[in-house]
Each structure stands twice: as C-alpha cells, then as structure tokens.
C-alpha positions in Angstrom: 18.8 90.0 55.7 18.2 93.1 53.6 20.6 93.9 50.8 21.4 97.6 51.3 22.7 99.6 48.5 25.1 102.4 49.5 25.5 105.3 47.2 28.5 107.6 47.7 27.9 111.1 46.5 30.7 113.2 45.0 30.4 116.4 47.0 33.3 118.0 45.1 31.0 118.9 42.1 30.5 122.6 41.7 27.2 123.8 40.3 27.6 127.2 38.7 25.1 129.6 37.2 24.9 129.6 33.5 26.6 132.3 31.6 24.5 135.4 31.0 24.3 137.4 27.8 23.3 141.0 27.3 20.9 141.6 24.4 21.8 145.0 22.8 19.8 147.0 20.2 21.8 149.0 17.8 20.8 152.4 16.4 20.2 152.9 12.7 18.9 155.8 10.6 15.7 154.0 9.4 13.9 152.2 12.2 11.3 154.5 13.7 11.2 155.4 17.4 7.7 153.9 17.6 8.9 150.6 16.1 11.8 150.4 18.6 9.3 151.0 21.4 7.1 148.3 20.0 10.0 145.8 19.9 10.9 146.7 23.5 7.4 146.2 24.8 6.6 143.1 22.8 9.8 141.1 22.8 11.5 142.4 25.9 8.3 143.1 28.0 9.3 146.6 28.9 6.8 149.2 30.1 6.2 152.1 27.8 8.3 154.3 30.1 11.1 151.8 30.2 10.9 151.3 26.5 11.0 155.0 25.8 14.1 155.5 28.0 15.9 152.6 26.3 14.9 153.9 22.8 16.3 157.3 23.7 19.5 155.8 24.9 19.8 153.8 21.7 19.1 157.0 19.7 21.6 159.1 21.6 24.4 156.5 22.3 24.1 154.2 19.4 23.1 151.2 21.5 21.6 150.1 24.8 21.1 146.9 26.7 17.5 145.6 26.5 17.9 142.6 28.9 20.3 140.0 30.3 19.5 136.3 29.7 20.8 132.9 29.4 22.3 132.1 26.0 19.3 130.3 24.7 16.8 133.0 25.6 19.2 135.8 24.4 19.6 134.2 21.0 15.9 133.7 20.7 15.3 137.4 21.4 17.9 138.4 18.9 16.2 136.2 16.3 12.7 137.6 17.2 14.0 141.2 16.7 15.5 140.3 13.3 12.2 138.5 12.2 9.9 141.3 13.3 12.2 144.1 11.9 12.4 142.3 8.5 8.6 141.8 8.4 8.1 145.6 9.0 10.9 146.6 6.6 13.3 148.0 9.1 17.0 147.2 9.5 16.9 147.2 13.3 19.6 144.9 14.7 20.1 143.2 18.0 23.3 141.5 19.1 24.4 139.4 22.1 27.4 140.0 24.3 28.6 137.9 27.1 28.1 139.7 30.4 
C-alpha cells in the first residue's frame, strides 16, 4: 500500500511581468558628443548609427531614452554612466523613470 502525497496547487496566483524602467540621458553643456556616443555604445550596446541619433536627440531635446530595463539593470546602467562620466571628468547624468 503506497502512501501517496497529494499536492493541491493554488491556480489563483497571478504572475506578472516585473516593472520596467526607462534609462534617460540628460543633456549638459560640457559632455562632448563623442563621449555621449561612447557611453551609448559601451553601456547601452547601441550601434554607432543608433548612438548618434540618440545623442542628437539628447542635444536637441534635452533628454532621450537609451533603453528600457528591469529595475536592477536600469539602476546598474545609471551607476555605470555616473562612474564613467566622473572618470572622464564629465557631468553627464542618467536617470530612471518608471515606464
């Protein structure tokens, strides 16, 4: 006589996607266009063409979205921008906004 264990699953649980956050670069009067393109290619893995377009949008509009990520990845990218900008002597700033 086998002792069978029955497990009842709660099918009422909802699994939802994690919240997403936009990482936005802000324009400043000191960071060079080449440095912004470098940030976009290294940290955000954009092609040169994509990076150039985003850089121009930042320059003309004051800001642009560089990518949309989970909270952990977005906050890491914001920190990477800050670190690299400080190392190179630029005030470039990235922020996160909930999508």
